[in-house]
C-alpha angles and dihedrals in degrees: 000000000000122000091248091054092049092051089048094052090044090055093051089051091052091045090052092047097056099058089048092052090049100047093048093047084056095044097051089053096049093103093050090047093048089051094046090052096039089229126166122221093266090047091053089051088056094048090050087053084077086065089050096049093046091046092053096043089054097044094046091050096039099079095054091040091053091047088052103037110014133247100281096061092047090049090048092051093042097049091048089053090050090057095044090047091053091051094048091048089059093046094051093046091053090047089048086235112151088189093052091052092047091050090050090052088049092056091043090050092049090054094046097045096046099033099045095049085053092045090051089054089052090045093053093051091049089052091051089055092047091050095217138084103282106143093087091057090047090053084043090068088054084055094047088052089054092051092050092047092045095050091049093045093050090053095046091046091053092054096042096246110179115263095218095058091042096055097042091052088052090052091053091050090052093052095049092051092047091053093051097051115025096086088067092066112088116239099223104058109119093004119134132194121255089254094052091048090052098041113106120222095028125154086258090063093041096057090074088064096050108111092199092055093046089053089049085051091055091054089052092048094053099045092040087053088054091050097043093048092058090046091053106032112011097103092046092046086056093045102044099023105044103017101249118150118245097266092050092046087057089046091059089051088052088056091049092051090047089054091048091052093051092047092052098043092049098031095083093067089050092050090049092052104038104021136247097281092054091046093052095044092050089045090055095046093049094047093049089054090052092048091047094055093047091050104041107025113079096205128110094212093049091047092051089048093045089058085066091056091043090051097046090046095053095041102088103032100088105039096039093047091048090056089049091052092051091052096046096091150306124347101032098191092054090049093049091050093048094048093046088047092055088047096052087056084085086071088058104046097029112068101039093039093052095042089055094045090044092054092057103030104017129260095272095055090045088065091069088082089059092046089053093053092049093050090049090052089063088073096049097052096092087075087071092071093114105117092148100114100041090043100046101033113101108248119242105232115219 
């Protein structure tokens, strides 16, 4: 492995870590933010709609932006927006302004939606150059960031640390990390010439008609929904649905994030040995088991243990399916961008729909929707049998 490739891989790891740190910092403070705003479950769902709108705006624009400007510039802009959004959430919460928090979430979502799609394009290219399954470990750094943020958030929640100071500090950390590593990301990845962007009937347009890729997108949608639901609602599910206090609800989320991290760091070996389809099928089944226990078993100990299964089950879905998407045909960058876009739809439909259902049926029973999607994904996992690139590429020794 060359020094440039090592720095490039490290940069991707860091750039995955900081959004995880930011989102878990926000999630662990959701009970505090809700109390500061005096919001009901339905109102929180509407506030979270800002995250959904921002995410969808980002992901719908990201493919064209990456094609025009390259992945690096989109990652730079997206990560900066994540930091600004975190700070604005803290300011809005401190002011008791629902709109301020929603706008902060919108900016945060815009950065996540656009920046993360571009980062996955870069990550898929690094994986191709390495010649082995690396995408799970990249997303593992996202999960590691969520663990660090969740543990810190749990401790800060327990001692009553101000939400504003907490989130502004996280924003500063994100900007410093971005400044240190962004130059290691090449500017040309994903960029297309003006003629390629204008040409009709290109492979980029054709990917939308590929049924295999669309099935892979369905797997991503379901397992990203399982992951995103935990990011948005898990502490409140534990507080409102299982009777935990706010600090323990955050602790359960930290357990979930830790399980996600472990699954992603060890999952690459499983993928290389058994294949992507088996890894995705196993993930969906384990995640479904965890969700079933959270929904239907009225026991705090079981709910906390089920969060481990939920986290392990959701861990491989997004990264492994993205790798499969990139290998499913020509124009890998377009395929990864499309698959990631389909997956990030979970950020649009998840928070408001679960908030609405939770208001009428309770948050635990609202999770049945997520469970149904995850079970359905099991039947779509054979579409991920596309190991050509990782198998045939010449491994980079290091």
